[in-house]
C-alpha positions in Angstrom: 32.6 136.9 133.4 33.5 138.8 130.3 31.2 138.4 127.2 32.3 138.8 123.6 29.6 141.1 122.2 29.2 140.1 118.5 26.5 138.9 116.2 29.0 137.4 113.8 31.9 135.7 115.6 32.1 131.9 115.7 29.2 130.6 117.8 30.5 128.6 120.7 27.6 128.4 123.1 23.9 128.9 122.5 20.7 128.6 124.5 17.7 127.0 122.7 14.4 125.4 123.4 13.6 122.3 121.3 10.2 122.2 119.6 9.2 119.1 121.6 9.6 121.1 124.9 8.2 124.5 123.6 5.2 123.1 121.7 4.7 120.1 124.2 2.0 118.4 122.2 -0.5 119.0 119.4 -3.2 119.6 121.9 -1.2 122.5 123.5 -0.5 124.0 120.1 -4.2 123.8 119.2 -5.1 125.6 122.4 -2.6 128.4 122.1 -1.7 129.3 118.5 -4.6 131.7 117.7 -4.2 133.8 120.9 -0.4 134.1 120.2 -1.0 135.3 116.6 0.6 132.3 114.8 -0.6 132.3 111.2 -1.7 128.6 111.5 -1.2 125.8 114.0 2.2 124.1 113.7 2.2 120.3 113.2 3.9 119.0 116.3 5.6 116.0 114.7 6.8 118.0 111.7 8.0 120.8 114.0 10.1 118.3 116.1 11.6 116.9 112.9 12.4 120.4 111.6 14.0 121.4 114.9 16.2 118.3 114.9 17.5 119.3 111.5 17.9 122.9 112.5 20.0 122.0 115.6 22.3 119.8 113.4 23.1 122.9 111.3 23.8 125.0 114.4 26.2 122.4 115.6 28.2 122.5 112.4 30.2 125.3 113.9 31.0 123.2 117.0 28.7 125.2 119.3 27.8 123.8 122.7 24.0 123.6 122.9 22.2 124.4 126.2 18.5 123.6 126.2 15.6 125.2 128.1 13.4 122.6 129.7 9.7 122.2 129.3 7.9 124.6 131.7 4.2 125.2 132.3 4.8 128.8 133.1 5.4 129.7 129.4 3.7 129.2 126.1 4.6 127.8 122.7 6.2 131.2 121.9 9.1 130.2 124.2 10.7 128.4 121.3 12.0 131.8 120.3 14.7 132.1 122.9 16.4 135.3 121.6 13.7 137.6 123.0 13.7 136.9 126.7 17.3 138.2 127.4 20.0 140.3 125.9 23.8 140.2 126.5 26.0 142.7 128.1 29.8 142.6 128.9 29.2 140.9 132.3 26.5 138.4 131.4 22.8 138.5 130.5 20.1 141.1 131.1 16.6 139.7 131.5 14.2 141.3 129.1 10.7 142.8 129.7 8.5 141.5 127.1 6.4 143.7 124.8 4.0 140.8 124.1 2.0 140.3 127.2 1.5 136.6 126.8 5.3 136.2 127.0 5.8 138.1 130.3 6.9 135.0 132.3 9.7 134.0 129.8 12.5 136.2 131.2 12.3 134.8 134.7 12.2 131.2 133.4 15.2 131.8 131.2 16.9 133.5 134.1 16.5 130.3 136.2 18.1 128.3 133.4 21.0 130.7 132.9 21.8 130.6 136.6 21.7 126.8 136.6 24.3 127.0 133.8 26.4 129.3 136.0 25.8 132.1 133.6 25.8 135.6 135.3 22.5 137.5 135.3 23.8 141.1 135.3 20.4 142.9 135.5 16.9 143.1 134.3 14.6 145.5 132.5 11.7 146.4 134.8 8.1 147.6 134.0 6.9 149.9 132.7 10.0 149.5 130.4 9.8 147.0 127.6 12.8 145.5 125.8 13.0 142.2 123.7 16.2 140.5 122.5 15.1 140.6 118.9 15.4 144.4 118.9 19.1 144.4 120.0 21.9 144.1 117.4 25.5 144.5 118.4 27.4 146.2 115.6 30.7 145.8 117.4 31.7 145.3 121.0 31.2 149.0 121.8 28.2 149.8 119.6 24.7 148.5 119.9 21.6 149.3 117.9 18.2 148.9 119.5 14.9 149.0 117.7 12.1 151.1 119.2 8.6 149.9 118.3 5.8 147.9 119.8 8.0 145.3 121.5 10.7 147.7 122.9 10.1 151.2 124.1 12.0 154.2 125.1 12.0 153.4 128.8 13.3 149.9 128.2 16.1 151.3 126.1 16.9 153.9 128.8 17.2 151.1 131.4 19.4 149.0 129.0 21.7 152.0 128.4 22.0 152.5 132.2 22.9 148.9 132.8 25.6 149.0 130.1 27.2 152.0 131.7 30.6 153.0 130.3 31.1 149.6 128.6 29.9 151.0 125.3 30.6 154.1 123.2 27.2 154.3 121.4 23.7 153.1 121.6 21.8 153.7 118.4 18.0 153.9 118.8 16.3 152.8 115.6 12.6 153.7 115.2 10.6 150.8 113.8 7.6 151.0 111.5 4.0 150.4 112.4 3.9 147.9 109.5 1.1 145.4 110.4 0.4 146.8 113.8 1.0 145.9 117.5 0.0 142.3 117.2 2.6 141.5 114.5 6.2 140.5 115.0 8.4 143.4 114.1 11.9 143.5 115.6 15.0 145.2 114.4 16.3 141.8 113.5 13.3 141.4 111.2 15.0 144.1 109.1 18.8 143.5 109.5 21.0 140.5 110.2 24.8 140.9 110.4 26.6 138.0 108.7 30.2 139.3 109.0 31.9 142.4 110.3 31.5 144.0 106.9 28.3 142.2 105.6 24.6 142.4 106.6 21.3 141.2 105.1 18.7 144.0 105.1 15.2 144.9 104.0 15.8 148.6 103.1 12.2 149.6 102.4 11.4 149.4 106.2 14.7 150.8 107.5 15.1 154.4 108.4 17.4 156.4 106.1 19.5 157.4 109.1 20.2 153.8 110.3 20.8 152.5 106.8 23.3 155.3 106.2 25.0 154.5 109.5 25.5 150.9 108.3 27.0 152.0 105.0 29.3 154.4 106.8 30.5 151.6 109.0 31.7 149.8 105.8 29.0 147.1 105.6 28.1 145.7 102.3 24.3 145.4 102.3 22.6 142.3 100.8 19.2 143.6 99.8 16.2 141.2 100.4 13.5 141.4 97.7 10.0 142.1 98.7 8.7 138.5 98.2 11.5 137.1 100.3 10.9 139.5 103.2 7.6 137.7 103.6 9.4 134.4 103.9 12.0 135.6 106.4 14.9 136.2 103.9 16.1 139.0 106.2 16.4 136.7 109.3 19.8 135.1 109.0 21.9 133.6 111.8 25.6 133.9 111.6 27.4 130.7 112.8 30.8 132.3 112.1 32.0 135.2 109.9 30.4 134.6 106.4 28.9 131.3 107.5 25.2 131.5 108.1 21.9 129.6 108.3 18.5 130.8 106.9 15.0 129.5 106.2 14.7 127.5 103.0 12.7 129.3 100.3 14.7 132.5 99.8 16.8 131.7 96.7 17.5 135.3 95.6 18.8 136.2 99.0 20.8 133.0 99.3 22.4 133.7 95.9 23.3 137.2 96.9 24.9 136.0 100.1 26.9 133.4 98.2 28.0 136.0 95.7 29.3 138.0 98.6 31.4 135.0 99.7 29.2 133.5 102.4 28.5 129.9 103.0 24.8 129.4 103.5 23.0 126.5 105.1 19.2 126.2 104.9 16.6 124.5 107.0 12.9 123.7 106.5 11.1 126.2 108.7 7.4 125.9 107.7 6.4 124.8 111.2 9.0 126.3 113.6 9.6 129.6 111.8 7.0 130.7 109.3 3.9 130.0 111.3 5.2 131.7 114.4 7.1 134.6 112.8 10.5 133.6 114.2 13.5 132.8 112.0 16.9 131.3 113.0 18.0 134.3 115.0 14.8 134.2 117.0 15.2 130.4 117.7 18.6 131.0 119.3 20.0 133.0 122.2 23.8 133.0 121.5 25.7 133.1 124.7 29.3 133.1 123.6 31.1 133.7 120.3 34.8 133.9 119.4 36.5 136.1 116.8 
């Protein structure tokens, strides 16, 4: 198996977990949301409706959708499929979750990947921590990894060792404390590539070094305003080069993307994204891309 390592190529296969299977029922939501640091309990029926509409957008690029089944070993957080694995040239590497309540997700996701005949090329072991939301491929030979409360130096060391000589550079990006260890702060909270030369960023929380690296690589940076950082304006999923999907309610960022030549699709994410802190990149584990 050879995997195309890109955040912006045309999405051809993606692993997701529908809200009906992640959230299970209103009763399960009501039991779990506070302990998992959701800002409010999602409405189950509305979440299912939002997710149906979100999947329709993802399928506009022709992507094959693979779904994770309902599983009692995981929580409602399992709707955010990006985090439990990362890609490498020979398949998937199972993550080691920084959020303790999500510790069982990588094994569950690994079972599903194997049932899809998708190669599991390795895993991150404790005490190392690494979550998929902290891993951003800048090109097939360069990967950036956020180091914060969800991903630590030992997890990054193991990831680098598993990649071997398949890459030229791994860029470690220190992440801010921001709202502390219980908050969701991944590298993809701060930067989302939309094309090979275009990325959405929230510069106030980026390190100067990493931002300068993006500029040196020739990326045009779409700057998210403060008020739209709070509504996940920075979290944008590329369906193809300059074709993307984002949470509705970020008009300034959408306009800036369109000015840069991007086609932008929006979805209602009040239940499936805003309350749990996971935008469209979080809701998807891309498996294959082309171009």
